[in-house]
C-alpha positions, 0 to 999 in steps of 0.5 A: 500500500502506497501511503502518504503520511502527513504530520504537523510535527516530526515523529519521535520517541516523544511524539510517540503515536506517529513514531510508533505507528510508522515503525509498525506500518512499514513491516506490514507492507506500506510504502510510506512517504512522510511529510512533516513540519519541523517545529524543532531541529531534527538530528541526522540520526533521527531523520536516518531512523525515519528513513529506515521505515519510509521510502521518502522523508520530506521535512518542511521547516516551520518558521516560528515568526511567520507562524506567530504572524499567522496566529495573530492574523487568525484572531479575528477569523473563525480559524483556531490559532492551533490550526493557523500555526501549523499552516505554512504555504510551503506545506500545501505546496509540497503536498500538492507537488507530491500528489501530482507527481507520485501515485498514492493509494491513501493518505494518513493525516495526523491531528486537527492541526494538519487537517486543513491540508485536506483540499490539497489531497484532491480525490485521494482517500484520506484517513484522519487520526484526530488522536484527541477531541481538541474542543474538549481539551480547550474547554477543560483548559478554560475551566481550569484557567488560573489567570485571566490570560489563560482563560481568555486564550482557552475561551478563544480557541474553544469558541472557534473549535466547537464548530471548526473541529467537526467541519474539519473532520467531515471531508475525511473518509475515515476518522480515528481517536484514542479513547471512548471519551474523545469519540463521545465528545466528537459525536456531541459536536456532530452526531454524524461523525463515526470515529474508530477508537484506536488506543495508544500502545506502549513499547513493551520491549523498551519498557520492561520491569527490571528483574530483581531490582528493588524499588526505592521505598518512599519514592513517587514519580510524575513524568511528562513534558513539563512545559505542557499546561496540563502537566504543569497544572497537575504538578503544581496542584499536587504540590499545593494539596496532597504533597504536604499531607503525604510528606507529613505521613511519610517523612522520608518521602521523595518526589521525582518530577521527570520531564523536559522544559520544566516551567519556572514554577515547576523548577521552584518546587525543587527548593524542597530538598525532597523534590527532584526536578530533573528536566530532560532525561534521555532515558526515563526507565531508570527513574520509573524502575526506582519509584515505588508509585507513579502518580498521574494527578491530572485535572486537564486531559483527553485521550490516553496518558502515555505516562501511565502506560509506560509506568504500567509496562514497567510494573510500577503501580499507578495512582491516577485522577479520574481524568488521567484514568478515564481511558484505563477503567478496564485496567482498574477492573483488572487490578492494574491501576488505582483511579482515585475520584477524590483527594482522600482516595488519591492520598489513601491509594498512595499510602497503600502502595508506599506502606505495602510493597507486596500490594504494590508489586501485585498491582504492578504485575497486573498492570504489565499484563494489562498493557501486554493484552490491550496496548500493543503498537503492532495491533494499532498499526494493523487497525490503521491498515484496516481503516486505509482499506475501508477509506479506499473502498469508500471512493 
């Protein structure tokens, strides 16, 4: 199958969904031409890795001054800022040239931010991987906004996205999202949308429990890109509410905050000697293997949390808020995660795992079994292949 794959960012182990889908599509016989916006410098080694899976890799520079200007010009228009940011004319030109000069069976477009490229694809069958319902995410950001600036920006995007997002998806032949929640939220916007639910996977070979390694007692971990608003909000909220209470009950408790680009507010948490803010790390596995408990106290979120899947794959017990655990309720039924509906439940679950290593170990083992059954990237890639076939058949 000759596949044109379009992404608003260069796939990488951090942009894990596109990265792993490409990696697992290639062995299924797909001849892939990748077109991606370069929103950050791409190393030669990273590009070379993509070229092992793709016949061609086209990286289109995303010039940030021009992107900022597009966002400014979009303010009085119906176009969401996130869409305007990822809409350089060079991207449309490159795709138009490829469609004219090469033969493709189907196109895969990643995320709402790249959805405006649909007209350039002409009559080519198209699958859109929306990943999440971005309207729902912006509504949560509006509700949780702590400053007038944050609330205003989120309201601006939300008010546009409510009509823009369903209209953007309608011209695609097939649509995918990561969770039942996102499917439900999209159908509230437009009942005619029929998204296929294709959950994120986790690299089960890379993320494995370390045999015979004892976890550090009284060590919790929160991971993720720390400049991302939802992660910053989660860490700061936990620091102001549950951390002091946990620390009082477990005086030797340590908290690892692991992830790139921590904001100044996150960095200030390290003034507490019991809190370690690492910034970027090349390998998160040593931190996950050290921790007694992984926490996901998100108050904003859609889709599936990769941070939870990675911890579960390494047999680390996870305590999640309802938002973070929404897509993993079956894992809770199987005893592989604790989803805490209140602060008291969150506190109780953390204390249970910290004080009872056998309980933590059993939960971690159940978590590993769960992701082995339900969150495999090879299965996700096969489901996308089925969507491509359906999109072709619908023309």
